[in-house]
RODO-2510 file (C-alpha; in nm, 4 decimals, decimal comma):
residues 574
     n   res          X          Y          Z
     1     m    -2,5869     1,5104    -0,1685
     2     a    -2,3424     1,5672     0,1111
     3     f    -2,0643     1,6804    -0,1211
     4     q    -1,9546     2,0178     0,0064
     5     p    -1,6768     2,0440     0,2626
     6     a    -1,7072     2,2019     0,6026
     7     v    -1,6216     2,5659     0,6410
     8     i    -1,4144     2,7877     0,8588
     9     g    -1,5921     3,0692     1,0307
    10     a    -1,4671     3,3188     1,2829
    11     g    -1,3141     3,1245     1,5667
    12     v    -1,4172     2,7930     1,4075
    13     r    -1,1433     2,5504     1,3084
    14     d    -1,2103     2,2716     1,0643
    15     p    -0,9827     1,9747     1,1423
    16     r    -0,9567     1,8895     0,7720
    17     v    -0,8524     2,2320     0,6444
    18     y    -0,6350     2,3761     0,9181
    19     h    -0,2902     2,2235     0,9583
    20     s     0,0106     2,2322     0,7337
    21     d     0,1882     1,9030     0,6620
    22     k     0,4501     1,9758     0,9267
    23     k     0,1974     2,0751     1,1932
    24     e    -0,0134     1,7703     1,1209
    25     q     0,2908     1,5458     1,1631
    26     d     0,4392     1,7278     1,4640
    27     a     0,1121     1,7121     1,6566
    28     y     0,0628     1,3478     1,5735
    29     v     0,1349     1,1131     1,8585
    30     p     0,3502     0,8243     1,7281
    31     e     0,1411     0,5238     1,6367
    32     d     0,3542     0,2859     1,8434
    33     y     0,0613     0,2238     2,0750
    34     h     0,2237    -0,0478     2,2812
    35     l     0,2779    -0,1058     2,6496
    36     p     0,6300    -0,1164     2,7989
    37     d     0,6340    -0,4962     2,7663
    38     g     0,5655    -0,4674     2,3914
    39     t     0,2069    -0,5913     2,4027
    40     t    -0,0915    -0,4104     2,2554
    41     p    -0,3064    -0,2221     2,5105
    42     n    -0,6287    -0,3995     2,6003
    43     l    -0,9694    -0,2400     2,6360
    44     e    -0,9234    -0,1849     3,0091
    45     t    -0,6059     0,0148     2,9460
    46     y    -0,7808     0,2413     2,6960
    47     m    -1,0670     0,2917     2,9409
    48     y    -0,8281     0,3669     3,2292
    49     y    -0,6600     0,6550     3,0470
    50     a    -0,9897     0,7730     2,8977
    51     k    -1,1303     0,8089     3,2500
    52     i    -0,8329     1,0269     3,3446
    53     q    -0,8851     1,2347     3,0294
    54     r    -1,2553     1,2903     3,0955
    55     d    -1,1856     1,3918     3,4579
    56     k    -0,9293     1,6388     3,3320
    57     e    -1,1784     1,7834     3,0831
    58     a    -1,4459     1,8113     3,3518
    59     l    -1,2053     2,0077     3,5741
    60     s    -1,1134     2,2295     3,2789
    61     a    -1,4830     2,2917     3,2093
    62     k    -1,5345     2,3974     3,5711
    63     n    -1,2398     2,6385     3,5579
    64     d    -1,3500     2,7811     3,2247
    65     a    -1,7040     2,8341     3,3540
    66     e    -1,5670     3,0424     3,6400
    67     d    -1,3540     3,2547     3,4055
    68     s    -1,5880     3,2771     3,1047
    69     g    -1,8137     3,5569     2,9966
    70     g    -2,1557     3,5215     2,8393
    71     l    -2,3380     3,2283     2,6839
    72     i    -2,2211     3,3014     2,3278
    73     s    -1,8609     3,3130     2,4441
    74     r    -1,8911     2,9750     2,6153
    75     i    -2,0537     2,8108     2,3123
    76     f    -1,8428     2,9351     2,0228
    77     k    -1,5054     3,0538     2,1505
    78     r    -1,2029     2,8431     2,2243
    79     s    -1,0514     2,8236     2,5727
    80     q    -0,7121     2,9921     2,5791
    81     e    -0,6560     2,9171     2,9485
    82     s    -0,7236     2,5484     2,8902
    83     d    -0,4629     2,5483     2,6160
    84     k    -0,2064     2,7047     2,8494
    85     r    -0,2808     2,4551     3,1253
    86     s    -0,2579     2,1652     2,8821
    87     v     0,0784     2,2715     2,7430
    88     a     0,2174     2,3559     3,0848
    89     s     0,1348     2,0092     3,2117
    90     a     0,3605     1,8547     2,9492
    91     h     0,6885     1,9717     3,0973
    92     s     0,7626     1,6770     3,3186
    93     p     1,0468     1,4227     3,2994
    94     r     0,9204     1,1682     3,0460
    95     d     1,0711     0,9497     2,7798
    96     v     1,1917     1,1340     2,4748
    97     a     1,1032     1,0744     2,1127
    98     p     1,2616     1,2154     1,7992
    99     s     1,1091     1,5158     1,6318
   100     s     0,9072     1,4438     1,3220
   101     e     1,0723     1,7179     1,1220
   102     e     1,3220     1,5647     0,8832
   103     g     1,6767     1,6615     0,9651
   104     d     1,5876     1,8360     1,2924
   105     p     1,7978     1,6955     1,5792
   106     a     1,5640     1,8382     1,8453
   107     l     1,4022     1,5944     2,0844
   108     v     1,0434     1,6149     2,1994
   109     t     0,9218     1,4470     2,5148
   110     a     0,6316     1,2048     2,5035
   111     g     0,4492     1,4409     2,7370
   112     e     0,4963     1,7266     2,4932
   113     y     0,3613     1,5084     2,2137
   114     r     0,0467     1,4487     2,4170
   115     a     0,0261     1,8149     2,5161
   116     a     0,0524     1,9195     2,1529
   117     s    -0,2303     1,6839     2,0725
   118     g    -0,4369     1,8219     2,3594
   119     a    -0,3630     2,1831     2,2717
   120     l    -0,5053     2,1257     1,9250
   121     r    -0,8388     2,0224     2,0802
   122     t    -0,9992     2,3654     2,0783
   123     a    -1,3394     2,3310     1,9096
   124     t    -1,6555     2,3962     2,1114
   125     w    -1,9888     2,2229     2,0576
   126     g    -2,1238     2,5359     1,8890
   127     s    -1,8489     2,5340     1,6280
   128     v    -1,8911     2,1599     1,5734
   129     f    -2,2648     2,2116     1,5183
   130     y    -2,1674     2,4613     1,2488
   131     l    -1,9253     2,2158     1,0914
   132     i    -2,1705     1,9228     1,0951
   133     t    -2,4480     2,1230     0,9331
   134     t    -2,2227     2,2719     0,6671
   135     d    -2,0569     1,9388     0,5923
   136     i    -2,3800     1,7406     0,5562
   137     l    -2,5977     2,0211     0,4228
   138     g    -2,6634     1,9566     0,0556
   139     p    -3,0167     1,8345    -0,0045
   140     y    -3,0123     1,8397    -0,3849
   141     s    -3,1112     1,4727    -0,4089
   142     t    -3,4058     1,4924    -0,1684
   143     p    -3,6700     1,5996    -0,4266
   144     w    -3,5806     1,2918    -0,6320
   145     a    -3,6175     1,0777    -0,3181
   146     f    -3,9716     1,2130    -0,2688
   147     q    -4,0452     1,1503    -0,6359
   148     q    -3,9511     0,7835    -0,5941
   149     v    -4,1579     0,7110    -0,2813
   150     g    -4,4163     0,9925    -0,2489
   151     y    -4,4991     1,2435     0,0235
   152     g    -4,5919     1,0049     0,3068
   153     p    -4,3128     0,7462     0,2858
   154     g    -4,0633     1,0229     0,2085
   155     v    -4,1316     1,2185     0,5262
   156     a    -4,1549     0,8967     0,7300
   157     c    -3,8206     0,7688     0,5993
   158     f    -3,6495     1,1015     0,6604
   159     f    -3,7759     1,0955     1,0185
   160     v    -3,6929     0,7291     1,0922
   161     f    -3,3496     0,7401     0,9298
   162     g    -3,2834     1,0670     1,1101
   163     i    -3,3636     0,9050     1,4456
   164     l    -3,1437     0,6050     1,3668
   165     a    -2,8610     0,8319     1,2462
   166     a    -2,8841     1,0231     1,5745
   167     y    -2,8793     0,6937     1,7671
   168     g    -2,5692     0,5826     1,5786
   169     g    -2,4028     0,9180     1,6417
   170     f    -2,4843     0,8903     2,0125
   171     l    -2,3240     0,5448     2,0271
   172     l    -2,0088     0,6731     1,8559
   173     w    -1,9942     0,9628     2,1018
   174     w    -2,0344     0,7301     2,4010
   175     m    -1,7597     0,4927     2,2839
   176     f    -1,5282     0,7841     2,2036
   177     l    -1,5621     0,9134     2,5593
   178     k    -1,4824     0,5698     2,7004
   179     l    -1,1791     0,4970     2,4809
   180     d    -1,0118     0,8254     2,3814
   181     s    -0,7279     0,9891     2,5740
   182     e    -0,4247     1,2050     2,5069
   183     r    -0,2015     0,9013     2,5601
   184     y    -0,4048     0,6842     2,3206
   185     p    -0,6006     0,9301     2,1032
   186     v    -0,8855     0,8211     1,8763
   187     r    -0,8577     1,0212     1,5550
   188     s    -1,0709     0,8322     1,3055
   189     f    -1,3526     0,5809     1,2687
   190     g    -1,0960     0,3084     1,2089
   191     d    -0,9091     0,3969     1,5293
   192     l    -1,2266     0,3562     1,7331
   193     g    -1,3090     0,0267     1,5649
   194     q    -0,9606    -0,1081     1,6276
   195     r    -0,9977    -0,0456     2,0013
   196     i    -1,2960    -0,2840     2,0049
   197     y    -1,2421    -0,5475     1,7355
   198     g    -0,8765    -0,5197     1,6386
   199     s    -0,6850    -0,4309     1,3248
   200     w    -0,9109    -0,6258     1,0853
   201     f    -1,2007    -0,3912     1,1594
   202     r    -0,9794    -0,0864     1,1187
   203     h    -0,8728    -0,2110     0,7749
   204     l    -1,2388    -0,2702     0,6810
   205     c    -1,3285     0,0864     0,7834
   206     n    -1,0339     0,2288     0,5879
   207     i    -1,1283     0,0317     0,2758
   208     l    -1,4912     0,1475     0,2879
   209     q    -1,3816     0,5040     0,3574
   210     s    -1,1473     0,4933     0,0574
   211     l    -1,4239     0,3535    -0,1639
   212     q    -1,6691     0,6173    -0,0459
   213     l    -1,4277     0,9029    -0,1137
   214     v    -1,3244     0,7876    -0,4617
   215     f    -1,6883     0,7219    -0,5599
   216     n    -1,7816     1,0652    -0,4226
   217     v    -1,5191     1,2213    -0,6478
   218     g    -1,6556     1,0169    -0,9388
   219     l    -2,0065     1,1439    -0,8600
   220     i    -1,8799     1,5011    -0,8544
   221     i    -1,7166     1,4513    -1,1962
   222     l    -2,0463     1,3087    -1,3247
   223     q    -2,2531     1,5905    -1,1714
   224     n    -2,0225     1,8605    -1,3071
   225     g    -2,0102     1,6889    -1,6450
   226     q    -2,3912     1,6976    -1,6617
   227     g    -2,3903     2,0642    -1,5652
   228     l    -2,1293     2,1562    -1,8258
   229     s    -2,3157     1,9640    -2,0963
   230     q    -2,6318     2,1588    -2,0087
   231     m    -2,4431     2,4869    -2,0302
   232     a    -2,3129     2,3839    -2,3735
   233     k    -2,6685     2,2894    -2,4807
   234     f    -2,5464     1,9303    -2,5370
   235     k    -2,3257     2,0394    -2,8273
   236     f    -2,0099     1,9297    -2,6463
   237     c    -1,9283     1,5594    -2,5985
   238     f    -2,0365     1,4489    -2,2515
   239     s    -1,7296     1,2318    -2,1899
   240     a    -1,5132     1,5286    -2,2849
   241     c    -1,7014     1,7333    -2,0241
   242     n    -1,6024     1,4754    -1,7659
   243     v    -1,2417     1,4882    -1,8849
   244     v    -1,2388     1,8646    -1,8237
   245     w    -1,3277     1,8180    -1,4567
   246     a    -1,0948     1,5221    -1,4106
   247     l    -0,8014     1,7265    -1,5450
   248     s    -0,9026     2,0211    -1,3275
   249     g    -0,9062     1,7949    -1,0239
   250     m    -0,5634     1,6552    -1,1089
   251     i    -0,4225     2,0068    -1,1125
   252     l    -0,6005     2,1372    -0,8034
   253     g    -0,5335     1,8106    -0,6212
   254     q    -0,1597     1,8771    -0,6249
   255     i    -0,2156     2,0999    -0,3216
   256     r    -0,0933     1,8716    -0,0457
   257     t    -0,1797     2,0697     0,2662
   258     l    -0,5410     2,1004     0,3724
   259     q    -0,4541     2,4381     0,5249
   260     k    -0,4509     2,5898     0,1766
   261     f    -0,8055     2,4661     0,1155
   262     g    -0,9375     2,6813     0,4000
   263     l    -1,0494     2,9847     0,2000
   264     v    -1,1986     2,7925    -0,0920
   265     a    -1,3708     2,5486     0,1459
   266     n    -1,5366     2,8442     0,3165
   267     l    -1,6457     2,9755    -0,0217
   268     s    -1,7873     2,6391    -0,1280
   269     i    -2,0602     2,6170     0,1337
   270     w    -2,1902     2,9663     0,0635
   271     l    -2,2006     2,8879    -0,3064
   272     n    -2,4145     2,5832    -0,2292
   273     v    -2,6462     2,7865    -0,0082
   274     i    -2,6924     3,0333    -0,2946
   275     v    -2,7756     2,7472    -0,5339
   276     l    -3,0213     2,6046    -0,2804
   277     i    -3,2115     2,9332    -0,2501
   278     m    -3,2022     3,0024    -0,6252
   279     t    -3,3320     2,6530    -0,7062
   280     m    -3,6355     2,6978    -0,4819
   281     a    -3,7055     3,0411    -0,6309
   282     f    -3,6660     2,9270    -0,9908
   283     v    -3,8709     2,6045    -0,9744
   284     a    -4,1598     2,8030    -0,8248
   285     n    -4,1607     3,0442    -1,1177
   286     s    -4,0700     2,8299    -1,4185
   287     a    -4,1770     2,5052    -1,5827
   288     p    -3,9893     2,1774    -1,5174
   289     n    -3,7066     2,0704    -1,7458
   290     y    -3,9110     1,8382    -1,9679
   291     n    -3,6079     1,7571    -2,1795
   292     a    -3,4168     1,5984    -1,8882
   293     v    -3,6583     1,3140    -1,8059
   294     p    -3,8550     1,0697    -2,0261
   295     y    -4,2031     1,1718    -1,9077
   296     v    -4,4981     1,3477    -2,0680
   297     g    -4,8106     1,5124    -1,9360
   298     p    -4,8848     1,7522    -1,6502
   299     v    -4,6982     1,7595    -1,3195
   300     i    -4,8173     1,4785    -1,0901
   301     t    -4,7396     1,4410    -0,7222
   302     q    -4,8393     1,1395    -0,5141
   303     a    -4,8909     1,0651    -0,1470
   304     i    -4,7502     0,7154    -0,2085
   305     n    -4,5701     0,6206    -0,5286
   306     l    -4,6645     0,2608    -0,5962
   307     q    -4,3772     0,1468    -0,8172
   308     p    -4,1335    -0,1477    -0,8051
   309     f    -3,9679    -0,1922    -0,4670
   310     q    -3,6150    -0,1621    -0,6038
   311     s    -3,6943     0,1850    -0,7423
   312     q    -3,8253     0,2872    -0,4027
   313     l    -3,5085     0,1564    -0,2380
   314     n    -3,3000     0,3677    -0,4734
   315     g    -3,4960     0,6712    -0,3615
   316     i    -3,4566     0,5800     0,0046
   317     m    -3,0784     0,5487    -0,0441
   318     q    -3,0735     0,9174    -0,1354
   319     i    -3,2041     0,9785     0,2163
   320     v    -2,9244     0,7603     0,3548
   321     f    -2,6770     0,9618     0,1474
   322     s    -2,8208     1,2756     0,3040
   323     y    -2,7357     1,1559     0,6563
   324     g    -2,3898     1,0332     0,5551
   325     g    -2,1800     1,2337     0,7998
   326     a    -2,1033     0,9729     1,0665
   327     m    -1,7747     0,8811     0,8977
   328     i    -1,6222     1,2110     1,0146
   329     f    -1,7950     1,2440     1,3538
   330     i    -1,4866     1,0955     1,5219
   331     e    -1,2633     1,3591     1,3620
   332     f    -1,4908     1,6319     1,4959
   333     m    -1,4873     1,4857     1,8470
   334     a    -1,1096     1,4541     1,8338
   335     e    -1,0895     1,8298     1,7746
   336     m    -1,3141     1,9266     2,0670
   337     r    -1,1807     2,0675     2,3912
   338     r    -1,4633     1,8853     2,5722
   339     p    -1,5954     1,5928     2,3651
   340     m    -1,8635     1,5355     2,6300
   341     d    -2,0530     1,8249     2,4690
   342     f    -2,0640     1,6643     2,1242
   343     w    -2,4158     1,5305     2,1775
   344     k    -2,5484     1,8879     2,1819
   345     a    -2,3944     1,9677     1,8460
   346     m    -2,5177     1,6423     1,6938
   347     a    -2,8731     1,6776     1,8286
   348     f    -2,9224     2,0322     1,7045
   349     a    -2,7530     1,9516     1,3729
   350     q    -2,9754     1,6488     1,3088
   351     i    -3,2892     1,8538     1,3785
   352     f    -3,1692     2,1347     1,1549
   353     i    -3,0733     1,8982     0,8727
   354     f    -3,4068     1,7136     0,8946
   355     v    -3,6053     2,0389     0,8669
   356     v    -3,3990     2,1755     0,5758
   357     y    -3,4004     1,8463     0,3839
   358     t    -3,7706     1,7823     0,4140
   359     l    -3,8733     2,1406     0,3353
   360     f    -3,6482     2,1619     0,0294
   361     g    -3,7479     1,8179    -0,0975
   362     l    -4,1204     1,8767    -0,0488
   363     f    -4,1014     2,2239    -0,2026
   364     v    -3,9261     2,1188    -0,5241
   365     y    -4,1256     1,7953    -0,5584
   366     t    -4,4539     1,9865    -0,5223
   367     y    -4,3675     2,2099    -0,8181
   368     q    -4,1953     1,9528    -1,0421
   369     g    -4,3488     1,6157    -0,9518
   370     q    -4,2314     1,3357    -1,1788
   371     y    -4,0036     1,5792    -1,3662
   372     v    -3,7618     1,6157    -1,0730
   373     v    -3,3964     1,5819    -1,1733
   374     n    -3,1115     1,4694    -0,9504
   375     p    -2,9380     1,7013    -0,8635
   376     a    -3,2383     1,9327    -0,8314
   377     n    -3,0904     2,2515    -0,9797
   378     q    -3,0428     2,0772    -1,3155
   379     g    -3,4229     2,0411    -1,3383
   380     i    -3,4684     2,4157    -1,4038
   381     s    -3,6001     2,4707    -1,7564
   382     a    -3,5066     2,8344    -1,8262
   383     y    -3,1598     2,8221    -1,9824
   384     g    -3,0338     3,1425    -1,8251
   385     l    -3,1434     3,0465    -1,4752
   386     q    -3,0238     2,6898    -1,5246
   387     t    -2,6828     2,8118    -1,6413
   388     t    -2,6504     3,0447    -1,3446
   389     t    -2,7037     2,7688    -1,0896
   390     n    -2,4822     2,5305    -1,2876
   391     a    -2,1957     2,7790    -1,3004
   392     i    -2,2084     2,8269    -0,9235
   393     s    -2,2511     2,4576    -0,8396
   394     l    -1,9702     2,3565    -1,0769
   395     t    -1,7293     2,5772    -0,8846
   396     a    -1,8461     2,4418    -0,5495
   397     g    -1,8326     2,0860    -0,6826
   398     l    -1,4735     2,1208    -0,8028
   399     i    -1,3691     2,2544    -0,4615
   400     a    -1,5435     1,9660    -0,2859
   401     g    -1,3933     1,7143    -0,5274
   402     a    -1,0429     1,8506    -0,4717
   403     l    -1,0865     1,8310    -0,0943
   404     y    -1,2295     1,4791    -0,0976
   405     g    -0,9633     1,3740    -0,3452
   406     n    -0,6919     1,5132    -0,1198
   407     i    -0,8255     1,3230     0,1815
   408     g    -0,8862     1,0096    -0,0252
   409     v    -0,5321     1,0007    -0,1647
   410     k    -0,3893     1,0460     0,1850
   411     v    -0,6087     0,7701     0,3295
   412     i    -0,4957     0,5235     0,0617
   413     y    -0,1343     0,6381     0,0723
   414     n    -0,0973     0,6209     0,4523
   415     n    -0,3016     0,3059     0,5158
   416     i    -0,2030     0,0997     0,2142
   417     l     0,1141     0,2247     0,0471
   418     v     0,2978     0,3281     0,3648
   419     e     0,1663     0,0648     0,6038
   420     l     0,1616    -0,2371     0,3728
   421     f     0,4203    -0,1591     0,1039
   422     g     0,6696     0,0559     0,2932
   423     f     0,6350     0,3766     0,0908
   424     p     0,7959     0,6886     0,2434
   425     k     0,5753     0,9154     0,4530
   426     l     0,4262     1,2301     0,3020
   427     t     0,6499     1,4523     0,5161
   428     v     0,9674     1,3470     0,3342
   429     t     1,0727     1,4504    -0,0155
   430     w     1,0107     1,1180    -0,1896
   431     g     0,6732     1,0921    -0,0223
   432     k     0,5732     1,4234    -0,1791
   433     y     0,6811     1,2983    -0,5211
   434     y     0,4761     0,9813    -0,4837
   435     f     0,1789     1,1900    -0,3687
   436     a     0,2033     1,3994    -0,6863
   437     i     0,1899     1,0776    -0,8915
   438     c    -0,0997     0,9303    -0,6934
   439     v    -0,3252     1,2338    -0,7497
   440     p    -0,3735     1,1892    -1,1287
   441     v    -0,4098     0,8129    -1,0803
   442     y    -0,6819     0,8728    -0,8198
   443     w    -0,8703     1,1201    -1,0386
   444     s    -0,8362     0,8885    -1,3389
   445     i    -1,0073     0,6122    -1,1403
   446     a    -1,2806     0,8573    -1,0371
   447     f    -1,3226     0,9617    -1,4024
   448     v    -1,3641     0,5990    -1,5092
   449     i    -1,6297     0,5496    -1,2393
   450     g    -1,8263     0,8605    -1,3354
   451     s    -1,8039     0,8017    -1,7107
   452     a    -1,8573     0,4254    -1,7075
   453     i    -2,1744     0,4588    -1,4952
   454     p    -2,3406     0,7858    -1,6078
   455     l    -2,6451     0,7165    -1,3880
   456     f    -2,6162     0,9759    -1,1135
   457     s    -2,9051     0,8650    -0,8926
   458     l    -2,8298     0,4930    -0,9165
   459     l    -2,4568     0,5398    -0,8623
   460     s    -2,5171     0,7520    -0,5519
   461     a    -2,7647     0,4889    -0,4280
   462     l    -2,4946     0,2225    -0,4644
   463     v    -2,2425     0,4326    -0,2703
   464     a    -2,4999     0,4922     0,0021
   465     a    -2,5794     0,1196     0,0297
   466     v    -2,2232    -0,0130     0,0262
   467     c    -2,0374     0,2542     0,2229
   468     i    -2,2447     0,5264     0,3881
   469     f    -2,5057     0,2906     0,5311
   470     q    -2,2357     0,1039     0,7227
   471     f    -2,0773     0,4065     0,8888
   472     t    -2,4081     0,5668     0,9834
   473     y    -2,6301     0,2699     1,0683
   474     t    -2,4569    -0,0723     1,0698
   475     f    -2,1226    -0,0165     1,2429
   476     p    -2,2316     0,1890     1,5494
   477     p    -2,4632    -0,0821     1,6979
   478     f    -2,2122    -0,3517     1,5995
   479     m    -1,9334    -0,1637     1,7776
   480     i    -2,1351    -0,0871     2,0927
   481     l    -2,2290    -0,4555     2,1086
   482     g    -1,8629    -0,5570     2,1128
   483     y    -1,7708    -0,2844     2,3596
   484     c    -2,0486    -0,3607     2,6098
   485     m    -1,9901    -0,7353     2,5943
   486     q    -1,6211    -0,6876     2,6731
   487     v    -1,7038    -0,4516     2,9602
   488     d    -1,9607    -0,6932     3,1040
   489     a    -1,7185    -0,9846     3,0722
   490     s    -1,4492    -0,7909     3,2613
   491     k    -1,6760    -0,7532     3,5662
   492     g    -1,5844    -1,1064     3,6706
   493     d    -1,2094    -1,0395     3,6509
   494     r    -0,9761    -0,9363     3,9298
   495     e    -0,9071    -0,5696     4,0049
   496     f    -0,7339    -0,3952     3,7151
   497     n    -0,3751    -0,2818     3,7698
   498     i    -0,2373    -0,0381     3,5125
   499     h     0,1187    -0,1538     3,5923
   500     d     0,0271    -0,5112     3,4969
   501     p    -0,2749    -0,4654     3,2654
   502     h    -0,3033    -0,8268     3,1488
   503     a    -0,2804    -1,0038     3,4849
   504     h    -0,6343    -0,9323     3,6070
   505     r    -0,8244    -1,1583     3,3680
   506     v    -0,9461    -1,4920     3,5055
   507     d    -1,0303    -1,6456     3,1668
   508     t    -1,0132    -1,5770     2,7925
   509     w    -1,2586    -1,5610     2,5038
   510     r    -1,1800    -1,9263     2,4388
   511     n    -1,3655    -2,0088     2,7586
   512     l    -1,7447    -2,0352     2,7661
   513     s    -1,7554    -1,8615     3,1048
   514     r    -1,6397    -1,5320     2,9558
   515     w    -1,9065    -1,5431     2,6848
   516     q    -2,1706    -1,6157     2,9488
   517     r    -2,0717    -1,3103     3,1528
   518     a    -2,0550    -1,0998     2,8356
   519     f    -2,4045    -1,1726     2,7095
   520     f    -2,6203    -1,3196     2,9856
   521     n    -2,6429    -1,0319     3,2302
   522     k    -2,8789    -0,7476     3,3165
   523     n    -2,7909    -0,5761     2,9858
   524     w    -2,8979    -0,8706     2,7699
   525     f    -3,1904    -0,6809     2,6158
   526     f    -2,9585    -0,3997     2,5001
   527     h    -2,7231    -0,6598     2,3514
   528     v    -3,0078    -0,8311     2,1665
   529     w    -3,1410    -0,4971     2,0384
   530     n    -2,8050    -0,3932     1,8934
   531     f    -2,7415    -0,7390     1,7498
   532     l    -3,0789    -0,7395     1,5708
   533     l    -3,0319    -0,3783     1,4583
   534     t    -2,6933    -0,4680     1,3114
   535     l    -2,8433    -0,7594     1,1184
   536     a    -3,1359    -0,5449     1,0000
   537     c    -2,9078    -0,2668     0,8794
   538     l    -2,6727    -0,5095     0,7090
   539     s    -2,9655    -0,6814     0,5366
   540     c    -3,1074    -0,3471     0,4221
   541     a    -2,7676    -0,2420     0,2884
   542     i    -2,7246    -0,5669     0,0938
   543     l    -3,0777    -0,5468    -0,0457
   544     s    -3,0285    -0,1813    -0,1435
   545     a    -2,6965    -0,2573    -0,3124
   546     y    -2,8668    -0,5336    -0,5097
   547     a    -3,1493    -0,2961    -0,6055
   548     a    -2,9034    -0,0306    -0,7262
   549     i    -2,7002    -0,2801    -0,9318
   550     s    -3,0151    -0,4404    -1,0733
   551     s    -3,1499    -0,0984    -1,1725
   552     m    -2,8196    -0,0151    -1,3420
   553     v    -2,8349    -0,3338    -1,5464
   554     s    -3,1928    -0,2586    -1,6479
   555     a    -3,1093     0,1021    -1,7339
   556     f    -2,8195     0,0066    -1,9583
   557     a    -3,0360    -0,2577    -2,1279
   558     s    -3,3078    -0,0059    -2,2132
   559     s    -3,2947     0,2258    -2,5111
   560     g    -3,2431     0,5978    -2,4675
   561     t    -3,0149     0,5681    -2,1634
   562     a    -2,6690     0,7230    -2,1796
   563     t    -2,4083     0,4526    -2,2241
   564     s    -2,0597     0,4226    -2,0823
   565     f    -1,8093     0,6790    -2,2104
   566     s    -2,0765     0,8180    -2,4429
   567     c    -2,0928     1,1613    -2,6008
   568     k    -2,4636     1,1800    -2,5198
   569     s    -2,5471     1,3512    -2,1936
   570     p    -2,7715     1,1639    -1,9450
   571     l    -2,9883     1,4792    -1,9352
   572     d    -3,0413     1,4891    -2,3110
   573     n    -3,3665     1,3045    -2,3836
   574     s    -3,4487     1,4943    -2,7000
***
């Protein structure tokens, strides 16, 4: 499960755990992304400024290469000279905008806003590789995935989905380079989608992101509740175990600034690495946890597990969950001094993740076979060893839940309450009060999700099918299709003039001629490929969601399964 947050190492800055509220707001370019005539910028305008931005970054890379030291310095360290040049370039006579600090009469130029945004782009591709691997790294569900499909299909699916995840990441990187600039920065998945399809797609991305985050918090409550019930030897009510973690999250979630999560976020990943190593050591030297699963007999492993297709889909969705990092790729690119280097970080990270996931999954599945538990560390039979890994993972899980809860509350608050209902922003006093109220409401919803559906593997499969699958596999080809068609259609227009950005078009999308130029050109095969891939991914996601829901209905209908808000732990099959 990709639950743990990214970390902060020496010289590595995590965009989610760095800024205070004031710094986040001060460095934020106002969202009034309109042209002087009041119209919304078109795709050509975004591309025009993005080209200027990329040229500027290329020149900065050349200057840094002349001044830099060794290879390690160029990969992992930030460019101080680039920061100075970026800030210095801001001091030119531009329009002024009010400071974001409440009550501060100081004025900040639009150029200084953009320079502040640019100065915060300091991450190198080496640091982003570190962040991607630590954010996604968490292969505790992979042994269960192998148990559902077997050795052969498991390895094949990990490889194929890894290739497709890399392809989707490459498409996101390419579109980011073509549409991001300091004047019109792309800071999130929704921002990138809005550039191509408009506000409706941005709202869709924000809704799915909100669902994914709240379900992730619910999964963490469920996982920690299972761990605590194991530690208590099932003598403590399971729903009460979930309440403990929900209340803990409500308290820890009152921390508004991600900056204060920096130290604990760094601790979280190392705790997970310790659990990963301990799990492999313990399963190799102890019997499976026979009490956690309704099976009997010796350990059995299979090359291909011939079981109902919906059960296999649920296992495959654990693989999708494993590659579920594309939702935050845009945030990582937005923090890079030179986003053109992102492909290096993504390529090495995908290879590293594939190797770690497959080795861990194959190792644990080989020793435990059909007795694999999801998450894997809860399949250790020896109580002392089991308790040790649970104690460590519970701490890491609470940290991850608090971080995801913090981000989730802010996503809902900013995109729904502020934008649609006119709530005050989080930087003002009343906004902070409303935030404090939203946190327990958010964690209460997550508690209801985790306690109402105490089926960890099936619930995570549903999240993967409905949310993660879209960000990693469905949306990237759909977005590149829209982008390329608009670019191809513009080739028949007049020369673009930034001072009159809407005057160059010779027709509109209401005319058949524009659609003909968009699709029927030398790139038609690429358009067809991405269109078919989008349909295939969407179909797979719908089918997988149906399989997860159908399996939930069957599980609740069978005897011996933990019921909603029950005192019986899902791991107690005695």
